[in-house]
N, C-alpha and C positions, 0 to 999 in steps of 0.2 A: 546281686543286681547293682551293690555299689561299684562294686569291680568294671559291668558296662558303664556303667554312666563315667568314669575315673578314665575308659576307656576315649568314651561321647567328646567327655574333658580334652583330651587330649588330639584331639583332630582337629575341635571347634577354636582350640588356642592362636592359632594360626592363617584362623580367618582374619580377616579386612573390617568385620562389620560385627555388631553386637551380635550374639549368636543365648539364645535361652531357653531350658526348657523347662516345659510347664505340663503337668499331671493332669488326672484325669478331677481335681479339687482345684484344677487354677491354680493351683501353688508354682512357684520355681524351686524345680531338683538341684540344676546346673547354667550353670552360666561362665561363656568365656573373658577372658580377661578387660577386654573390648568393653564391658560394661561400664569400668573406672570411670573412662574415658568420655563416655554418652553420660552415662547419670550420672557419675561421683561415685557409686556404691564399690563397695569391693565386695570380687563373689562371697565370698564366706559372709555378711553380712547381709547379702537378699537372697540367698538357699533357704529355701519354706515358708517365706512369705509369699502374700496373693501378689498377682502377679498385678492385678490394679493400682499397687502401691507407686508403681509407673508413672500413672496415668494424674490426669487434673479431678482434681473430688469430683469436679461436676459431670464428668463420664464414667467413672467408679458405677454408680448400678446396673447401667446400658451396658453396661462391659461383660457386665460378667454373664448377663443375661442373653446376651449376644455371643459371647466365647462358647457355652453351652452348649446353646440351637450351633453351635462348629462342630464338636465335638459328638452329638448325633448321627451329621454327613461330611467327617469331614473331606475336605479337600487339599489340594496344594495350590495357595491361590493368593495374591496381598489381601492381606487384611483392608476392609474399609474400602475400599471400592471407590471413586468418587467422592470421598469425605476431602476432611483435612484432618491429617491425624496431629495428634499432640503427644507428648510426653513430657515429665515432669521431673526432674535431679533429685539430685540430697539434698538440695543445699532454696530447693522450693524453686525457681528458674524453669518457666515450662520452653522443649524445645518442639520445632519440627523436624515429624518421626513417618519416614514408611518403614508397612511392617511387610512378611511376604511370612506365610502359614504353613508348617510342612507333616503333616501329620504320621507316626510311624506307629507300629502295633511291637509294642515286648513283652515278652511270657502274658499274655492274652492280658494286657496294658494295654489304653493307649495312652500317649501322652504327643508336644505338639509342642517341636521347633519352634521357634521365634528367629527368624531373622531380621535387626535391626539398623535401621542406618539413618544416620542423621543429614536433612533434610534442609535446611534453617538457611546455609547460603543460595535454595536454589529457590525457596520459595519468598526470602525475601528477593532476589530478583524478581520471581515472577509477582508478587507486589508493588515492586518501585513499575514491573509496566505495563501493569493495568492501572496505575496511577497516573501515568504517562498519558496511557491509552483517557483515561476519564482530560485529562487536562486538556487532550488533544480532538476531542469530542468537545468542547468548553471551547477552546478559539477555535474549532467551524462553525461550531453555533452565533459565536461571534460577529467570522470574518464573515456568515451568510445575508446577518442584518444590521454591519456596516456596509456588504457589496447595496442591497436595497436603501439605506440610507445613503449610498451614492446617487444611486438611480432615481430614484429620488426626488430627495433633499438637494441635493446639491445640482440638478439639472435646473430647476424652477430659475433659480434665479440666473441662468445663463439664460432663458429662455428672454424673462424678463429685457435682459440687458441688451440680448435681441432685436427684441421691441423696441427697443429707447432709442438705440441707432436709428432705426428703419425712420420712424417719429422728429427724431433729430434732422435725419438727412432730407425727409421731405419737407422742413422749415429753414433748413440753409437752403441759399440767393443758387443760384443757377451759375450763378459769376465764376462760386467760390473759386480758390486757389487749391493749385494742382497740388502744392506738397499736403496743402486738407482731405481730400481726397486720396490721398499716399497713407494720413494718418488714420481714415474711415478702413480703408482696408485691409491696415492690416490690426486693427481690433478685431475686423470678423473674422478676421485669419487667426487671431490668437483664442478668438471666441469657439471657433470652428474646432482646431486641437486640445481646446480645455476640453470641451465637450464630449472626442471622440477619442480622448484620454480615459473621462467621467464612464463611457460607454465600455470602453477596451479591460477598465478595471473592475467592473458589473459583472462582466463577460466571465473573466476568470475569475473573481468568489466563487459567483455559480458551478465554474466546470467542476469543479469536487462537489458541492455541495449540495444542488439539486436534490432533486426526485431522484431514483434509480430506479424505472421503470425501464427493464428488459422483455423486447421485443426481438423479434425474425425483421432483419435489417436485409432489406435490396439493396445490392451496392450499385448493379445500376439505374435504379430509382432513382439514388443519392446523387447522382451523379448530373442524370436529366434537370433533379431540382438545384440542385447548381446550377447551370448550364442558363435559364431562367432569371434568379437572383443574383449571380454575379453580372458587373459591365465587362462584357466582352470586349475586345479594341476589334476593329470594323475588319483587317487582316486576321486578327489571332483564330488560331484552331484548336479542339480540344480533342484529341482522340484516349480511344480505350483498346487496349488490344484483348481479344475473348470475350467471355460474357465473364464480369464480376460475382461472383458469388456473395449468397446470404449469409450474414452472417446475426450472431445475439449481443447487442446492444443496446443502448436508450437513443432510438429515432433520430431525436434532437442534438442530443453531441456527436452522434455521428455523421449529420449537417454541417455542426460547424464545424469539426475538423476539418474537412473534406473543401467546404467555401475558402478557409483560412487556410491551408496550402492549394487550391490554384487559383485563388484574389489573387495571393502574393503572390504565381507565378505570374503570371501577368504585369500586377502593378510595378513591380522591379528590374519588367524586361526592357531592354535595350533595344529588342529588333526591328526591324519592321513586318514583320510575318512571325510575332507572336508564338511559339508550341509551347503546348502541354499535353503529356501523353500519359495515361495511367493505366498501370498492369499489376496484376499479380499470379503469387505462384504457393501453392499451400506446401508446407517442409514438415508434414508429421503432426501435430497436434497446433499448430497456429499456418497463419496466411501472415506473406510476409505482400506489402500492399504496395505499391513503388508511384509518386508524382513525378516527376520531371518537366527540365523546361529549356529551353533554350537560349536563357539570359546569362547575365552576366555572370555567373556561381555565384557561390560564397567562398575567398580563399579561405587557405586550409588551416590559421590562425582564427578562424572567428567562427569555426565551426561545431562551436560544444558549448560559446558563448550566445549565439540568438535564441538559443534555449534559455534564457534568464530571461525572468521577465522586469522591463523597462532597455531590456538590452540591444539594440538596432543592430548592431555590429560593425561592418561596415559602409550601411546606408548613410546618407545625406540629407532625407526626402524627410520635409517641415510634415509631411501628414503618417506617417511612420513612426509609431506609438511603440513601437518595444513591446506590445504583450498578446497578440496573434500566437504566436509560436506557443509562446508560454502556455495558453491555451490547450492548443495543441498537444503537445507533449505532457501536460496534466490529462487531459483526456488517456492519453493513449497507456500511462503508466495507471490511471487507475483499473485500468482493464489487466495489469500484469505485465502491461508491453513493454516495447521501448522503443528510440524513436530517433534515427540520425541523419545527417543530409554529406553524399559524396557529389562530385560530379557525375554528371549523368552522359551517354551518348549523344547525346543531343549538344554538348558542350557547355551548358548551364548546371543549375543543383538539380539533386537527384534524395528526393526525401521520403525513406524507407523508414515505415514502420512494422509492427509488429499484431498481429489479436487473434485470440485465442480464434481457433477451429470450433462451431458446434458438432459435429457430428466425430470426434476428437474426448480423447477424456484428457481435465486439464494436466496444463506443463507443470510437470513437477520442477519444484527450486531449481532444484540439479540444473534440466535443463532446461532451467528459463534461463540460470545464469548462465550458459553457453553458447544460448541463442542471442543476450544480448554483450557477450565478449564478441560474438561474431561477427554483431551491429556496428561496435564500438574500436573495429580497428582502425587503423591509421586511414586504408582507405577500404569503400562498403560496396562493389561492382554490387549489385543485382542478380541475384543466388536467383537460374529459373530450375522450374520442377524436373527438369532435363534431365 
């Protein structure tokens, strides 16, 4: 028997993990030299001791019970699946460990080979990530409250100022100076700009924190709704190529996404007959949706910047707050998609974004990275399904 274990020690001493052999009495009968690095014990001083000496005191009683049950129906498996396992070093320090058990029958006796790995660094990283996620949840909650405060508390005084200016102009004489008219108009424009800014910030905070109710969204109905809600120029047109799909998502957010992109296409268009074209192509497990126009387009150096909050790119319009495209990006990325802007076939801007297909499995992270890489190349012409 001794020679057998010597042979076992010869095999296990070259393994990078700590290996311990335990008998039916849950006593350690062999260990490789890696146990010194992990637990601080020399192999000779640990042999003959109960296995639970390597566990914190609070786990020892239950461990013996669970290990005895395991010996009744042994199998090759990880120990404590779904549980967080701790080990106890000789110096009293606790460490995070991962344990794999392998039963072996030798000369009618059951023994168990336990392979133990130090996962302290991994668990520490997981704890940090968990803490970061908790902090992000708190920040998102605060951001949502901040958006609510903006929408209600800050708009109220602005409405009052609007009312006061209206009353003031009624009290002023009809023959007031042109300069005074200019000042009043400037105040009104500033108030309107501030009101739009507040509405935009409120919409941005709600884009990622509002209730995430998912439903089937027919994009044809979404576009029909957009036609009713936005102001289309007299000679402006919206055309849709083919039939748009039905996707899974939040109906209000999808409407907000299309409204922002289509209204922007008209707002910044410098042509006498502004055009907007919408088309969609299914690429495996996601859709590629394109909203293009015949406007001035977006210069290459501004194509990444315009999705940043408050960044208006090359726009000089005073009614632009630099928020709408940030909202669009937030809604798309919340669904695990990506969005870019490129030059359209009409000569203007082409906004292309991905959206998961409800009939296909979820996009694997590697595939999603490939889609994003494809979308974020220097130029990205719309990719048809043909």
